[in-house]
N, C-alpha and C positions, 0 to 999 in steps of 0.2 A: 639723407642727412649727412652721412660721412663724406660723400663726394662733394657736397656743397662746402663742407668745412675745409676740405683740401683746396678747393678752388679759391677760397678766401684767405689761404695761407695763415691759418690760426697759429698762435704761439703754442708752446708745449703744454701749458696749463689747459688751454681750451681743447686741444686735441685729446689730452688725457681725459677730460670730461666727456668728450664724445665717445671715447673708447669705453669708459665706465658705463655710460648709458647703454651702449651696445651690449656690454656684458650683462647688465641688468635685464635688458630685453631678452637676451639669450636664456637667462634663468627662467623668466616668465614663459617663454615659448617652449622650453623643455618641459616645464610643469604642465602646460596645456597639452602637450603631446602625450605625456604620461596619463593625464585624465582621459584622453581619447582611447588609449590602449585599455584603460579600465572599462570604458564604455563597450569595447569589443568583448571583453571578458564577461561583463554583465549581460550582454546580449546572448552569449552562449549559455550562461547560467539560466537566464530566463527561458530560453528555448528548451533547455533540458528539464528544468524543475518547475517552471511556471511563474506567473506574474507575482505571486505572493512573496517569492524569495527576493526579488529585487525592488518591489514597490514599497514606497513609504507607507506607513500605517494609514489606512483610509480614515476618513473623518469619523466613521462609526455612528454618527447621528444621521438623521434624515436629511437628505439633500433637498433643496428647493426643487419644485416640480420642473421649472425651466432648466435648471442645471442637469437634472436627471434625464430629461428629454434630450438635451444636447449630447450627453454622454452616450445614451443608448443609440442615438443617430450616428455617432462617431464609431461606435463599436456594436454593430447590429448582431454580432454573434453572441453577445452577452445577454443573459436573460434578466438580470436585475441591475439596479443602479450601483449596488456595492461592487459587483463584478466589473461593471464598466468603469467605475472610478479606479479600481485597482489596476485595470489594464491601462488606463490613462496615466496613472502614476508610474507604472512599469515602463511605458514608452518614454516618459520624461527622463527616467533614471538611465535610459540608454541613449536617447537622442541628444540630450544636452551635453553629456561627455563626448559623444562622437563629434558634435559641432566644435567643441573646445579643442579636440584633437586636430581637427582639420585646420582650424585657425593656427594652432601651434606649429603644424607642419609647414604651412605657408610662411609663417613668420620665421621659422628656422631656415627655410630655403632663402628667403629674402635677406636675412642677416648673414647667411653664408656667402651670398653673392656680394653683398656690400663689403664684407670683410675681405673677400678675395680681391675686390677691386680697389681697396683703400690702402694708400700708403701709410696713413696713421695707424691702421690696424696692424699692418706687417711690422712696423717699427716698434709699437708699444703694446698692442693687444695680446700678442702671444705670451708676453711676460705675465700677464694677468690671467691667462687661461687656466692655469693650475688652481688659482684662487677660485675661479668660477666653478671648476669641477669639484673642488672641496666643498663649496657652498651648496652645490646641488646634492652632493652625497649627504651632507648634514640635513638638508630639507627632506630628502627621500627617507633617510633614517628616521626622522621624526614622524613622517607619514606612516611608516611601518608600525611604529609604536602606537600611534593613535588608532590606526585600523585594527590592530590586534586587540587593543583595549575595548574599542567599541564592539568588535565582533564577539569578544568574550562576554561582554555585558549582555548583548542580544541573545547569545546562546544560553547564558545563565537564566535569563528571564523566559526562555522558551520561545522567543520570537523567531519568525521565519526568516528574518533578514540577516542573520549571522553570516551566511555564505557570501553575501554581497560585500560585507566589510572585510571578511577574510580574503576575498578576491582582490579588493582594492589594496589591501596590505601586501598581497603577493605581487601585484604590479609595482608597487612602490619598492618592494624588496628587489625586484629585477632591476629597476633603474638605480637603486642604491648600490647594488653589487657591480653594475656596469661602471658607475662613476668611481667606486673604490679601485676597480681594476685599472681604470684610466690613470688614477693617481699612482698606483703601484708601478705602472709602466712608464711613469714620468711624462705624462701628457704635456705637450708644448705645441699648441696650435696645429694639431694634426700630425706632428712628428714625434716619434718615440725616441727618447734619449737614453734609454737603458734597457 
């Protein structure tokens, strides 16, 4: 998209829009990558502590016979429908974030390549990089707070899922600190100014 804009010799306002769209896509791609990292952490937690720690609450009620048979076929090591349903939810709690992370990494790589090849990015995008890093720091800071509140609530209720929320908050904290450090060191499109 950026290369196409360059070929068409867009004016400054249009090029700025292209750069802003690129920065918004970078924010989204970074968020997806963080979700993927959370998926890796969830997988480790599930491996160590079991499905109940990362699985959403099971339906609790009786499953239709067809659904139960499907789950037991998918998870033959499970002895009943409830255990198979919990294993299914645990798999979803890991696989979906991992897929999001893979999409985020591909998107970041593609955006990096486009930015590297784009004259519009080199001339205007770097000025907005610090704004993007600040926005990402704010988003991850909010995610830390939400994860801690949800984890504390799960813990207070005695639910098994509190570690999952605390792990997600920990991943958000890691990304938050990384972006704060980038701001502190004067991030400017990959170059440190101070």
